[in-house]
KOLTORDO-711038 format. One line per 10 residues: number of its first residue (from 1); their letters; for each residue z, y, x of N, C-alpha, C. Coordinates in Angstrom, 3 decimals, padded with zeros to 6 digits. Example, Ala and Ser with C-alpha at 12.3 -4.5 7.8 and 13.67 -1.06 7.14 Angstrom:
2
1 = AS = 007.800,-005.690,013.190,007.800,-004.500,012.300,007.800,-003.300,013.200; 007.080,-002.250,012.850,007.140,-001.060,013.670,007.870,000.030,012.900
END
This chain:
70
1 = MQGAVRAGAN = 018.902,-034.772,091.706,019.057,-034.019,090.478,019.689,-034.927,089.432; 020.654,-034.396,088.716,021.314,-035.112,087.634,021.088,-034.351,086.339; 021.087,-035.078,085.239,020.918,-034.440,083.942,021.773,-035.100,082.884; 022.038,-034.359,081.830,022.834,-034.873,080.718,022.330,-034.264,079.413; 022.409,-035.042,078.346,022.054,-034.579,077.008,023.259,-034.811,076.115; 023.583,-033.827,075.284,024.747,-033.926,074.412,024.346,-033.631,072.973; 025.016,-034.289,072.039,024.808,-034.030,070.611,026.132,-034.250,069.886; 026.298,-033.559,068.764,027.531,-033.707,068.011,027.374,-033.236,066.582; 028.421,-033.442,065.802,028.414,-033.028,064.406,029.815,-032.601,063.997; 029.898,-031.542,063.207,031.162,-031.064,062.656,031.178,-031.432,061.182
11 = TLTYYSLGLT = 031.832,-032.516,060.837,031.815,-033.010,059.459,032.679,-032.180,058.524; 033.508,-031.291,059.042,034.341,-030.454,058.180,033.510,-029.468,057.368; 032.358,-029.076,057.882,031.518,-028.109,057.170,030.379,-028.759,056.398; 030.265,-030.074,056.417,029.126,-030.752,055.787,029.049,-030.491,054.285; 030.135,-030.643,053.575,030.100,-030.510,052.112,029.893,-029.069,051.656; 030.382,-028.117,052.394,030.241,-026.718,051.975,028.949,-026.067,052.469; 028.411,-026.525,053.605,027.264,-025.835,054.188,026.004,-026.680,054.301; 026.094,-027.980,054.244,024.911,-028.825,054.324,024.669,-029.397,055.707; 023.696,-030.288,055.784,023.415,-031.038,057.013,022.963,-030.151,058.176; 022.146,-029.139,057.898,021.608,-028.332,058.998,022.661,-027.476,059.687
21 = SIVTFGFGLK = 023.820,-027.289,059.069,024.848,-026.448,059.686,025.852,-027.229,060.524; 025.769,-028.560,060.557,026.774,-029.321,061.298,026.260,-029.892,062.614; 024.961,-029.891,062.827,024.378,-030.532,064.010,024.412,-029.580,065.201; 024.945,-030.054,066.327,024.944,-029.298,067.573,024.326,-030.160,068.671; 023.726,-029.517,069.656,023.165,-030.277,070.772,023.102,-029.394,072.007; 022.877,-030.031,073.140,022.778,-029.303,074.397,022.308,-030.201,075.519; 022.058,-029.591,076.664,021.668,-030.362,077.839,022.150,-029.633,079.086; 022.222,-030.354,080.160,022.648,-029.787,081.425,021.891,-030.388,082.584; 021.674,-029.608,083.612,021.009,-030.053,084.837,021.854,-029.647,086.030; 021.928,-030.533,087.016,022.693,-030.235,088.222,021.866,-030.619,089.440
31 = LSDLSFDYAF = 021.734,-029.664,090.333,021.001,-029.879,091.578,021.900,-029.414,092.715; 022.455,-030.364,093.448,023.404,-030.091,094.525,024.595,-029.307,093.979; 024.796,-028.070,094.396,025.942,-027.273,093.951,025.599,-026.305,092.822; 024.374,-026.310,092.363,023.917,-025.417,091.308,023.772,-026.193,090.010; 024.324,-025.655,088.914,024.194,-026.346,087.625,023.830,-025.354,086.523; 023.073,-025.852,085.546,022.597,-025.074,084.403,022.955,-025.835,083.136; 023.511,-025.150,082.143,023.875,-025.763,080.869,023.345,-024.920,079.719; 022.882,-025.606,078.665,022.429,-024.948,077.441,023.040,-025.682,076.252; 023.492,-024.935,075.258,024.046,-025.533,074.043,023.578,-024.746,072.828; 023.329,-025.455,071.730,022.928,-024.859,070.457,023.960,-025.238,069.410
41 = APTGQLGETT = 024.450,-024.244,068.670,025.434,-024.511,067.618,025.222,-023.525,066.471; 025.102,-024.016,065.243,025.008,-023.104,064.096,026.353,-022.431,063.853; 026.332,-021.226,063.287,027.569,-020.481,063.070,028.078,-020.582,061.642; 027.641,-021.575,060.910,028.186,-021.837,059.585,027.703,-020.891,058.515; 028.612,-020.239,057.835,028.287,-019.433,056.670,027.473,-018.193,056.998; 027.449,-017.775,058.227,026.666,-016.605,058.596,025.165,-016.882,058.553; 024.770,-018.134,058.617,023.364,-018.500,058.550,022.597,-018.257,059.829; 023.292,-017.969,060.898,022.643,-017.736,062.176,023.006,-018.847,063.147; 022.425,-018.810,064.310,022.694,-019.838,065.314,023.218,-019.203,066.596; 023.904,-020.014,067.376,024.441,-019.573,068.653,023.767,-020.367,069.764
51 = HRVSLSYNLP = 023.293,-019.656,070.778,022.717,-020.280,071.963,023.619,-019.918,073.136; 024.153,-020.917,073.802,025.032,-020.685,074.950,024.328,-021.162,076.207; 024.295,-020.306,077.199,023.638,-020.622,078.467,024.614,-020.319,079.600; 024.703,-021.224,080.557,025.543,-020.958,081.722,024.846,-021.431,082.984; 025.079,-020.697,084.038,024.563,-021.016,085.359,025.753,-020.914,086.302; 026.007,-021.966,087.068,027.168,-021.939,087.954,026.819,-022.509,089.324; 027.584,-022.052,090.303,027.421,-022.504,091.676,028.790,-022.899,092.204; 028.878,-024.080,092.790,030.138,-024.599,093.318,030.240,-024.254,094.803; 031.183,-023.390,095.150,031.393,-023.027,096.547,032.119,-024.154,097.274; 031.771,-024.407,098.536,032.458,-025.472,099.283,033.890,-025.064,099.639
61 = AKISRRYRER = 034.768,-026.037,099.708,036.159,-025.783,100.104,036.207,-025.456,101.594; 037.185,-024.654,101.999,037.287,-024.251,103.409,037.601,-025.422,104.329; 038.181,-026.482,103.810,038.519,-027.622,104.664,037.374,-028.629,104.766; 036.294,-028.413,104.017,035.198,-029.377,104.045,034.358,-029.237,105.308; 033.696,-030.286,105.662,032.831,-030.306,106.843,031.666,-029.355,106.665; 031.138,-029.276,105.456,029.994,-028.413,105.191,030.369,-026.945,105.390; 031.594,-026.540,105.049,032.030,-025.165,105.263,032.114,-024.846,106.760; 032.630,-025.764,107.550,032.773,-025.550,108.991,031.421,-025.468,109.692; 030.369,-026.075,109.135,029.046,-026.048,109.747,028.333,-024.734,109.533; 028.808,-023.899,108.661,028.126,-022.619,108.387,028.340,-021.626,109.463
END
């Protein structure tokens, strides 16, 4: 299992919207061919937040050994 943590800041909106509107963060987990990602980002002047979630599966290539074993 692999994992990652991400954080960032959009300094273009700092002066107009304040500190709480520029901070973004997220994390991801990967287990074999399955991966999960989550991200949080404020939407600026709307005063709401955005939550992004993704789940993906990596299919094996037809030329790989693992594909031929199926």
